[in-house]
MARLOZA-524507 format. One record per residue (C-alpha): residue in three letters; residue number from 1; x, y, z. Coordinates in Angstrom, 2 decimals. Example, Ala and Ser with C-alpha at 12.3 -4.5 7.8 and 13.67 -1.06 7.14 Angstrom:
MARLOZA-524507
rec res->ALA&n->1&x->12.30&y->-4.50&z->7.80
rec res->SER&n->2&x->13.67&y->-1.06&z->7.14
This chain:
MARLOZA-524507
rec res->UNK&n->1&x->4.78&y->21.06&z->30.77
rec res->UNK&n->2&x->3.05&y->21.32&z->27.59
rec res->UNK&n->3&x->-0.54&y->21.71&z->27.42
rec res->UNK&n->4&x->-0.64&y->17.83&z->27.23
rec res->UNK&n->5&x->1.14&y->17.37&z->30.29
rec res->UNK&n->6&x->4.24&y->16.40&z->28.70
rec res->UNK&n->7&x->7.76&y->18.11&z->29.87
rec res->UNK&n->8&x->9.05&y->20.31&z->27.28
rec res->UNK&n->9&x->12.81&y->19.26&z->26.17
rec res->UNK&n->10&x->15.92&y->20.54&z->25.22
rec res->UNK&n->11&x->14.83&y->17.04&z->22.40
rec res->UNK&n->12&x->11.85&y->18.35&z->22.00
rec res->UNK&n->13&x->13.12&y->22.00&z->20.81
rec res->UNK&n->14&x->16.18&y->20.68&z->19.06
rec res->UNK&n->15&x->13.44&y->18.72&z->17.03
rec res->UNK&n->16&x->11.68&y->21.92&z->15.62
rec res->UNK&n->17&x->15.59&y->23.88&z->15.16
rec res->UNK&n->18&x->15.66&y->23.98&z->11.13
rec res->UNK&n->19&x->12.30&y->22.63&z->10.51
rec res->UNK&n->20&x->11.63&y->23.53&z->6.33
rec res->UNK&n->21&x->8.72&y->22.53&z->5.20
rec res->UNK&n->22&x->9.16&y->22.38&z->1.55
rec res->UNK&n->23&x->5.80&y->21.68&z->-1.28
rec res->UNK&n->24&x->6.55&y->18.86&z->-3.68
rec res->UNK&n->25&x->9.66&y->17.52&z->-0.88
rec res->UNK&n->26&x->9.67&y->13.95&z->0.50
rec res->UNK&n->27&x->10.24&y->13.41&z->4.17
rec res->UNK&n->28&x->10.96&y->10.44&z->6.27
rec res->UNK&n->29&x->8.75&y->11.21&z->9.67
rec res->UNK&n->30&x->9.22&y->9.13&z->12.64
rec res->UNK&n->31&x->5.96&y->9.29&z->15.36
rec res->UNK&n->32&x->6.27&y->7.82&z->18.61
rec res->UNK&n->33&x->3.32&y->6.76&z->21.01
rec res->UNK&n->34&x->2.90&y->9.04&z->24.10
rec res->UNK&n->35&x->5.30&y->7.01&z->26.69
rec res->UNK&n->36&x->5.97&y->5.07&z->24.10
rec res->UNK&n->37&x->3.88&y->2.59&z->25.12
rec res->UNK&n->38&x->3.10&y->-0.48&z->23.14
rec res->UNK&n->39&x->-0.64&y->0.74&z->21.74
rec res->UNK&n->40&x->0.14&y->-1.21&z->18.06
rec res->UNK&n->41&x->0.20&y->-4.08&z->20.14
rec res->UNK&n->42&x->-3.33&y->-4.52&z->20.18
rec res->UNK&n->43&x->-4.67&y->-5.25&z->16.46
rec res->UNK&n->44&x->-7.34&y->-3.56&z->16.78
rec res->UNK&n->45&x->-5.53&y->-0.48&z->17.60
rec res->UNK&n->46&x->-3.07&y->-1.05&z->14.60
rec res->UNK&n->47&x->-5.58&y->-1.48&z->11.73
rec res->UNK&n->48&x->-7.99&y->1.72&z->12.67
rec res->UNK&n->49&x->-4.44&y->3.46&z->12.28
rec res->UNK&n->50&x->-3.82&y->1.71&z->8.98
rec res->UNK&n->51&x->-6.74&y->2.25&z->7.52
rec res->UNK&n->52&x->-6.00&y->6.08&z->8.12
rec res->UNK&n->53&x->-2.51&y->5.55&z->6.68
rec res->UNK&n->54&x->-4.45&y->4.26&z->3.68
rec res->UNK&n->55&x->-7.31&y->7.27&z->3.41
rec res->UNK&n->56&x->-6.79&y->9.42&z->0.53
rec res->UNK&n->57&x->-8.81&y->12.13&z->2.85
rec res->UNK&n->58&x->-6.54&y->12.19&z->5.54
rec res->UNK&n->59&x->-3.77&y->13.76&z->2.99
rec res->UNK&n->60&x->-5.75&y->15.87&z->0.25
rec res->UNK&n->61&x->-2.00&y->17.84&z->-0.08
rec res->UNK&n->62&x->0.33&y->15.18&z->0.50
rec res->UNK&n->63&x->0.89&y->11.66&z->-0.92
rec res->UNK&n->64&x->2.12&y->8.82&z->1.54
rec res->UNK&n->65&x->4.87&y->6.47&z->-0.13
rec res->UNK&n->66&x->5.51&y->4.08&z->2.24
rec res->UNK&n->67&x->5.00&y->3.39&z->6.08
rec res->UNK&n->68&x->5.08&y->1.04&z->8.58
rec res->UNK&n->69&x->3.60&y->0.45&z->12.23
rec res->UNK&n->70&x->5.55&y->-0.96&z->15.06
rec res->UNK&n->71&x->4.13&y->-1.54&z->18.32
rec res->UNK&n->72&x->5.16&y->2.47&z->19.68
rec res->UNK&n->73&x->5.56&y->4.34&z->16.49
rec res->UNK&n->74&x->5.78&y->4.53&z->13.05
rec res->UNK&n->75&x->7.50&y->5.76&z->10.34
rec res->UNK&n->76&x->6.48&y->7.62&z->7.22
rec res->UNK&n->77&x->7.40&y->8.76&z->3.99
rec res->UNK&n->78&x->5.45&y->11.25&z->2.96
rec res->UNK&n->79&x->5.97&y->14.17&z->-0.19
rec res->UNK&n->80&x->4.27&y->17.65&z->0.78
rec res->UNK&n->81&x->1.77&y->18.84&z->-1.89
rec res->UNK&n->82&x->1.47&y->23.01&z->-2.66
rec res->UNK&n->83&x->-0.33&y->24.25&z->-0.07
rec res->UNK&n->84&x->-0.08&y->22.92&z->3.19
rec res->UNK&n->85&x->3.18&y->22.60&z->5.47
rec res->UNK&n->86&x->4.74&y->19.95&z->7.14
rec res->UNK&n->87&x->3.72&y->20.02&z->10.49
rec res->UNK&n->88&x->-0.30&y->20.63&z->9.52
rec res->UNK&n->89&x->0.16&y->17.19&z->7.67
rec res->UNK&n->90&x->1.56&y->15.36&z->10.58
rec res->UNK&n->91&x->-1.16&y->17.01&z->12.65
rec res->UNK&n->92&x->-3.74&y->16.17&z->10.98
rec res->UNK&n->93&x->-2.62&y->12.26&z->11.10
rec res->UNK&n->94&x->-2.12&y->12.57&z->14.17
rec res->UNK&n->95&x->-5.18&y->13.54&z->15.91
rec res->UNK&n->96&x->-7.42&y->11.64&z->13.28
rec res->UNK&n->97&x->-6.12&y->8.80&z->13.38
rec res->UNK&n->98&x->-5.84&y->9.07&z->17.55
rec res->UNK&n->99&x->-9.30&y->10.11&z->17.51
rec res->UNK&n->100&x->-10.06&y->7.03&z->15.53
rec res->UNK&n->101&x->-7.78&y->4.69&z->16.97
rec res->UNK&n->102&x->-9.41&y->5.78&z->20.94
rec res->UNK&n->103&x->-12.97&y->5.07&z->18.73
rec res->UNK&n->104&x->-11.91&y->1.40&z->18.50
rec res->UNK&n->105&x->-10.38&y->0.86&z->21.71
rec res->UNK&n->106&x->-13.66&y->2.55&z->24.10
rec res->UNK&n->107&x->-10.42&y->4.99&z->25.62
rec res->UNK&n->108&x->-9.63&y->8.66&z->25.59
rec res->UNK&n->109&x->-6.24&y->10.23&z->26.12
rec res->UNK&n->110&x->-3.27&y->10.70&z->23.79
rec res->UNK&n->111&x->-2.06&y->8.26&z->21.61
rec res->UNK&n->112&x->1.34&y->10.06&z->19.67
rec res->UNK&n->113&x->4.03&y->11.81&z->21.66
rec res->UNK&n->114&x->3.96&y->15.68&z->21.35
rec res->UNK&n->115&x->7.25&y->15.64&z->18.94
rec res->UNK&n->116&x->8.15&y->14.08&z->15.83
rec res->UNK&n->117&x->11.50&y->13.39&z->14.37
rec res->UNK&n->118&x->11.93&y->14.76&z->10.17
rec res->UNK&n->119&x->14.11&y->14.44&z->7.68
rec res->UNK&n->120&x->13.85&y->15.63&z->4.26
rec res->UNK&n->121&x->15.34&y->13.59&z->1.43
rec res->UNK&n->122&x->18.03&y->15.11&z->-0.72
rec res->UNK&n->123&x->17.01&y->15.03&z->-4.39
rec res->UNK&n->124&x->19.84&y->12.59&z->-5.28
rec res->UNK&n->125&x->18.72&y->9.99&z->-2.43
rec res->UNK&n->126&x->17.05&y->7.00&z->-3.55
rec res->UNK&n->127&x->13.73&y->7.38&z->-2.38
rec res->UNK&n->128&x->13.35&y->3.07&z->-2.60
rec res->UNK&n->129&x->15.97&y->2.78&z->-0.10
rec res->UNK&n->130&x->14.65&y->4.51&z->2.19
rec res->UNK&n->131&x->11.18&y->3.02&z->1.39
rec res->UNK&n->132&x->12.66&y->-0.19&z->2.07
rec res->UNK&n->133&x->14.91&y->1.13&z->5.06
rec res->UNK&n->134&x->11.22&y->2.31&z->6.11
rec res->UNK&n->135&x->9.16&y->-1.59&z->5.58
rec res->UNK&n->136&x->12.29&y->-3.35&z->7.17
rec res->UNK&n->137&x->11.92&y->-2.43&z->10.82
rec res->UNK&n->138&x->9.46&y->-5.33&z->11.52
rec res->UNK&n->139&x->12.70&y->-7.24&z->10.39
rec res->UNK&n->140&x->15.42&y->-5.45&z->12.02
rec res->UNK&n->141&x->13.00&y->-5.63&z->15.53
rec res->UNK&n->142&x->13.37&y->-9.41&z->15.36
rec res->UNK&n->143&x->9.16&y->-9.29&z->14.46
rec res->UNK&n->144&x->8.54&y->-11.25&z->11.56
rec res->UNK&n->145&x->11.59&y->-13.80&z->9.97
rec res->UNK&n->146&x->9.90&y->-12.02&z->6.71
rec res->UNK&n->147&x->8.86&y->-8.73&z->6.04
rec res->UNK&n->148&x->5.27&y->-10.50&z->3.75
rec res->UNK&n->149&x->4.74&y->-11.91&z->7.46
rec res->UNK&n->150&x->4.37&y->-8.47&z->8.75
rec res->UNK&n->151&x->0.46&y->-6.80&z->8.01
rec res->UNK&n->152&x->1.31&y->-3.07&z->9.04
rec res->UNK&n->153&x->2.97&y->-1.63&z->6.54
rec res->UNK&n->154&x->2.63&y->-0.80&z->2.75
rec res->UNK&n->155&x->4.59&y->1.40&z->0.07
rec res->UNK&n->156&x->3.40&y->3.26&z->-3.47
rec res->UNK&n->157&x->5.52&y->0.72&z->-5.34
rec res->UNK&n->158&x->3.47&y->-2.33&z->-4.99
């Protein structure tokens, strides 16, 4: 068991295996809620999380290029800066957003799962293609019929 009461599984170890944090590199990250609970079906929780994703103070040395918040997970397209490694940036985003979400819901406890999945984009990959994939998640999940109808997403190219 982890210190948060979640089992440490081979899957968690596999997510960390080979993880690299390269300055100025772009990463597609997926973070899920603890127990895949649909925390963000609650508009107040979703809005609190979204405010964090827009808060430049949350990312002093990194840049959020695109994101979508689904009922039980989030996808981020994030470019690291020169100073902070990936795990620190993700930790800050998860910790502060969880605090603000819990404040708004007048609750305590875990919001995000301990683990996260990351994939570094290759230099020849088109960031716009990945950003479109991220923001189209609500369409693929059948939550809306048009991307513009879903309120919890953004992209730097808008």
